[in-house]
N, C-alpha and C positions, 0 to 999 in steps of 0.2 A: 713700351707697353707690350705685355705678352699677348700671344695669340691664343684664342679659345679653340681648343682642338675637339672635334666631335668624338664622342665615345664609340668605340667599336663594340656594339652590343653583343655580337656573336662571341667575341673574345672575353667579355667580362661576365658572361652568364655563369651562374653558380653550377658547379658540378653536381649539386643536389637537385637541380631543376627537374630531372626526370622523376625523382622521388616525390617532390611536391605535386607534380602533374598527376602522378598515380594516386596520391592522397585525394587531390581535388576530384578526380574522376570517380573514386570510390564513393565520395559524398554525393556527387551528382547522380550516380547510378542508384544509390540507395533512395534518394529523395524522389527520383522518377518513379520508383516502385511504390513508395509509401504514400506520398502526398495525396494521390487521388482518393485514398481510403480514410483520410483524416477530416473530420467534420468540425465546423465551428458551431457550438451549441449555445442557443439563447434560451434561458430558463426564466419562467415567471412562476411565482408561487408565494408562500408565506414564510417569513423568517422572524422569529421572536414576535409572532402575532401580527406582523405588518406585511403588506404587499411589498414584494421585492422583485427585482430583475437582476439577473446575473448572466455570466457567460463562461464558457470553458471550451474544452476540446474533448473529442472522443474519436475512436477508430473502430472500424468494422473488423470483427474477428471470425464471423461465420458468413457463408455465402447467402444466407437467408435474412440478412439485415440486422443481426444482433451486434451491438456496439458496446464497448467498454468505456467507462469514464470514471471520474472520482465521485465518491459518495457526497462529498461536500459541495459538488457542483449541482447536484439534483436533489439532495435531501431536504425534506420539508419538516420543520419541527412543529408546525401547526396542524399536521394531518392533511389528508387529501393528496391528490396527485398533482405534480407540477405540470405546467404547460411547457413543452420542449419543442423547439424547432432546430433541425439539423441542416446546416448549409454546407454543401460540398464544393470542392474547387471547380467542378465542371459547371457550376451555376445552378444546379438543382437544389431546391430547398424543400424539406419534407417534415411532416409532424413525426415526433418520436414519442414513445411510450415507455414509462418506467416499468421494468420487469421485476427488479429487486435491487436492494443495495445493502452493503455491509459496512457500517461506519467503523467497525473494528479494524478493517484493513483499508478504509477509505476508498472502496471500489463499488461500482454500480454497473448494472447492465440495463441498457435501453434497447428498444427495437425500432428500427426505421423501416417504414413501408414505402416501396416504390423506387428505392435506389438500386442501381445496377453497377456498383463498383466492386473491385476484387477485395477479398478478405485478406488481412494480414495474418502471418503465422507467428506463434510464440516460439522463441528459442529456448534452449535449456539454460537457464540462468546459473545453474550450478557449475557450468563449464566456463563461466566468464573469468577473465584475467584482469587484474589491475593494470591500467595503462592502455587497454585496447580502445579502439575508436567507438565513440558513442554519439549518436545524432538524434536531436530532439526536433520533432515537427509539431507545431501547434498554432494557436491563435492568441499570442500574448497581447494584452491591452487592446484587443479588437483588431489587430493587424493580422489578416487572414493568411494562413499557410506560410508561416515564418519558420525558417530553418536555422538552428544553431548546432555547432559541432564542438566536441571536446573529447575527453577520455573518461573511462571509468576511474574515478579517484580512489574509491575504497569499496570493499564488499562487506556484507554482514553487519551493516549499521542497524541501529534500532531507532524508531521514531514514534512519538506519542501521537496517536490518532485523536481526533476531536472527541471521541467517545471516552477517552481516558485510557484505553487499552494500548499496550505497546505493540507496534508493528515490527516484526522481526525480519531479517534477511532483506534489508533495504539497501539499494544501490546509491552510492554517492557519486555525482558527476560534476564536472566543471562546464558542461554544456549549459549555456545561459538559459534560465527559466524565469518567467515573469508571470504575474497574474493573468490568467487566460490560457496558459500552457497546461493547466491542471487537467488531467485526463488524457492528454496526448501521449503518443508512443515515444519511447526511447528505443532506438534501433541500432543494430550492428551494421557493418559494411555491406552485408547481403540484404539488408532491409527487413530482417527478422526482428520481432519485438523482444527486447531484453528487459524492458521495464515500463511501468505506467507512471508518468511524471506526476508528482503529487505535492511537493513542497520546496520552498526555499527558506533560508534564514534571512530575515529582513535586516538590512544594514551590512550584510556580509557579501563578498564577491566570490563566485566560484564554489559556493556551497549549496548544491541543489540535490534533490533526492527523488528517487523513483521506487515504487513498489516492484519487487523483482517479478520477472515473468512467471516463475514457478508458483509464487504466491498468487499472482493474478489468475493463472490458469486454474488453480484449485478453487479459488473463490468464485470465478464466473461459472465454473462447472456446477458448483453447489447451488448457485442462484438459479441456473437453468433447470436443475433437477428438482429443487425444493422451494424456490422463491426466496431463499435466504441461506446463510451459512449455518449449518447445524452445529451447536455446541452444547455440552452438558452443563448443568446448573446445580450449584451447591447451596446458594442462598445466603451468602455472607458478604459483608463489607469488611475489608481488611487492609492493613498497611504493612509494608516491609519494615522490619525492625531488627536490630542487632541482638545477638545472644551473648551474655557475659561469658568470658573465657572459661571461668570455672565450670559453668554449666556445659559448655561445649566439650570440655575435657571429660566431665562426668558422664555425658551421653555418648562419648567416643564418636563424636559427630564431626564431619569435615567442614561443611558450610557454617559460617558464623552469623548467618542471617536466616530469618524465617518470616512467617506472616502472622501478625496478631489480629484476631477478630475484634472489631469494635462495634459491629452490629449484626444481628442475626434476623433474617427474614422470617416473620411469623408464619408457621405452617409449611416452611420450606424444608428441603432435605436435611439441612444442617440442624434446624430446630427439632425435627422429628428424631434425629440421631442423638440429640442431647448436647450439642455444642452450644457454648454460651459466650457472651462477650468477655473478652480478656483471655480466652484460650489462645495459646501459641501453637499454630499449625506447624508440625514438624515433618510429617510424612503423609503421602497418599499412595496407598498400595505399595508401600516400601520405597517409594521415590521421595528422596529428601526434598522438601519444599524450601526453596531459597528466598522466596519473596512473592509478592502479589502477581507479578508478571509471569513467574514460573508456575504459580498455581493456575493462572488462566490457560497456560499452554497444556497443563495436565488435564484440564476440563475439556477434553476433545469429544467429538461426535461419537467415537467408539465406546465411550463410557455411558452414553444415554441409556437409561433403564437398567443399569448394572449397579450392584452393591460394591462400594469401595471401602477399604479399611483406612481410617484416618487416625493418626496418633497426634495427640496434643500434649503440651505441658500446661498443667492447671494447678496453681498453688503449690508448685514444686514437685508435683507427682505426674508421672506419665499415665495418660488415659487413652485407650483405643476404643473408637466407636465405629459402627458400620452405618454408612449413609447410602440411601438409594437415590442415585442421581436422576434428575429429570431433564427434559430438554429446555434449554434456555429460550425464553420468549424474545422475539425480535423487538428492538426499540421502537 
């Protein structure tokens, strides 16, 4: 019978052990910096006309108590303000108040009075690289201050918000996210916020998404300044549609898709300009419109109160109208 020999741990240690130790220490350092500023949010309000309770995450981004979270965590479809409680890892629990939300980017700002924890800083998400470390901190399924780590899996993804609009510049990560992580930060090895965790694909593994830090910073700044994100308004409902090749060639047009109007808001800018249902939207101020999502991006705050030239294809003829864009009302 053979003898069982003890393993010489020192001699069998992986030569990569120092690298794993450094990775581990990077995560630990980032979490030590971030975790005190991440709150567990408990929200009561109305959804679909019924009393509801939900939870999510949020994090402080200003020293005077302003916190960012997801719109879907705090948004109320029945009107009125939700009742929000923010519980911090140090044991403090405070009332929080909704400052404003933007369903189109699934982001919201709330304010917490009485907390004394440090604010987190937004990184420049345009400088991110696929493969770099990504750490998520949040409160999945009610388990407070949970940490997961992974990498940036892809950049520049698009995601459909609950409002129906497309969110651009979304980060994909394999850092595990679950219900309750919504609104929590995705951070880099220095503890700087690179994204706001917002969604997973149910039934998939390692497919999680965060609104990029640059989008988040723009949105929360707009909310703090105006109470909402300002966008211009044309007053049409449209859908992306293909253009027959023969028409594309005749128009000497590159994109083979455009946006076809199927409803015009009575009294809105499009109605006053003479646009009608069935018009194929081709250009706005000489920018080729490739579809509904592209049209939404063109309807920026800078165009509020300005006249824009819109070219459409109507019954086989090109028609150009001038529309005076107004400010889009908040939902």
